[in-house]
C-alpha positions in Angstrom: -10.5 9.4 -22.1 -7.2 8.0 -23.5 -3.9 9.5 -22.7 -5.3 12.0 -20.3 -6.8 9.2 -18.0 -3.5 7.3 -18.2 -1.4 10.4 -17.4 -3.6 11.4 -14.5 -3.5 7.9 -13.1 0.3 7.8 -13.4 0.6 11.2 -11.8 -1.3 10.0 -8.7 1.2 7.3 -8.2 4.1 9.8 -7.9 3.6 10.1 -4.2 4.6 6.4 -3.7 8.0 6.8 -5.5 10.9 6.4 -3.1 12.2 4.2 -0.3 10.1 3.1 2.6 10.5 1.2 5.8 7.8 -1.5 6.1 6.5 -2.5 9.5 4.2 -5.5 9.9 2.6 -7.0 13.0 2.1 -10.8 12.4 -0.4 -12.5 14.8 1.5 -14.5 17.4 4.9 -13.5 16.0 5.2 -9.8 16.9 6.4 -6.9 14.9 9.0 -7.1 12.1 10.4 -4.6 9.6 11.6 -4.6 6.0 12.2 -2.3 3.1 10.2 -1.3 0.0 11.3 0.7 -2.9 8.9 2.2 -5.5 10.5 3.3 -8.8 9.4 4.1 -12.4 10.5 1.6 -15.0 10.3 1.4 -18.8 9.6 4.9 -19.9 7.7 5.9 -16.8 4.7 3.8 -17.8 5.0 1.2 -14.9 5.6 1.6 -11.2 7.7 -1.2 -9.8 7.7 -2.0 -6.1 10.6 -4.2 -4.7 10.2 -5.4 -1.1 12.6 -7.1 1.3 9.9 -8.2 3.6 9.8 -8.6 7.3 9.7 -12.4 8.1 7.7 -14.5 7.8 6.5 -12.6 4.7 8.3 -13.4 1.4 10.4 -10.9 -0.5 8.4 -9.6 -3.5 8.2 -7.5 -6.6 5.0 -5.9 -7.9 4.5 -4.0 -11.2 1.6 -1.5 -11.4 0.2 -1.0 -14.8 -2.4 1.6 -16.0 -5.0 0.8 -18.6 -4.5 3.6 -21.1 -8.1 4.2 -21.9 -9.7 4.2 -18.5 -6.8 4.9 -16.1 -7.6 1.7 -14.1 -4.7 0.1 -12.2 -3.6 -3.5 -12.1 -0.9 -4.8 -9.8 1.1 -7.8 -11.0 2.7 -9.5 -7.9 5.6 -12.0 -7.8 7.3 -13.3 -4.6 10.2 -15.5 -3.5 7.9 -18.4 -2.9 7.1 -18.5 -6.6 3.6 -17.1 -6.0 2.2 -15.0 -8.9 -1.0 -13.0 -8.4 -3.0 -10.2 -10.0 -4.7 -7.6 -8.0 -7.3 -5.0 -9.1 -5.9 -1.8 -7.6 -7.3 1.6 -6.9 -5.4 4.7 -5.7 -7.0 8.1 -5.4 -4.0 9.8 -4.0 -5.1 9.2 -0.4 -6.5 5.6 -0.2 -4.7 2.7 -1.8 -6.6 -0.6 -2.2 -5.6 -4.0 -3.7 -8.2 -6.6 -4.2 -8.0 -10.3 -5.4 -11.3 -12.1 -5.7 -10.6 -14.3 -8.7 -8.3 -17.2 -9.4 -5.4 -16.1 -11.6 -1.9 -17.7 -11.7 -2.4 -19.3 -8.3 -5.5 -21.0 -6.8 -7.9 -18.8 -4.9 -8.3 -20.5 -1.6 -9.2 -17.1 0.0 -10.0 -13.6 -1.1 -7.5 -10.8 -0.2 -7.5 -7.1 0.1 -5.2 -4.4 1.3 -6.4 -1.0 2.3 -3.8 1.7 3.1 -4.3 5.4 3.9 -1.6 7.9 3.0 -0.7 10.2 6.0 -1.4 13.9 5.6 2.4 14.5 5.3 2.7 11.9 2.4 5.4 10.1 4.3 3.4 7.2 5.8 0.8 4.7 4.8 -1.2 2.9 7.4 -2.9 -0.2 6.1 -4.1 -3.7 6.8 -4.2 -6.9 4.8 -7.5 -8.8 5.1 -8.8 -12.1 3.9 -12.1 -13.9 3.5 -12.5 -17.6 3.1 -15.5 -17.4 0.8 -17.3 -14.9 -1.4 -20.0 -14.3 1.2 -17.8 -14.5 4.3 -16.8 -11.4 6.3 -13.4 -9.9 5.9 -11.0 -10.7 8.8 -7.7 -9.0 9.6 -4.6 -10.9 8.3 -2.0 -8.3 9.5 -1.5 -4.6 9.7 1.2 -3.0 7.6 2.7 0.4 7.8 5.0 2.2 5.3 7.3 5.0 6.6 9.2 7.0 4.0 12.9 6.7 4.5 14.0 8.8 1.5 
């Protein structure tokens, strides 16, 4: 596979590049909005997402890398609380998924996943963060999250 797999994976991410308004609905706290910017960094080999989050969520930065041989994605996440996490990521151009099921730089007190679907116009992503307390437990909604392209 090699360079072709990597280039195809990077090309799929192109639809995310730009500025987005982020809207979240936190249980018991109502709706809040923030801002997220996706931009290419060092030589176009990494996609960086910087987010000014709607409270109570922290501000964050995430770096998406692509494994050159397979085209597999990994998201490296950092936030204003000092939390560092690594998510396995998939993105087929329509469905974006982040999954954390293993302890990494922070303890794994619950599993997490985000599933977002790109709107037909490419200018919205409707998703939900979910969590599960144990490997065998059902997923439960943490909070819905919507991205709306602003530029």
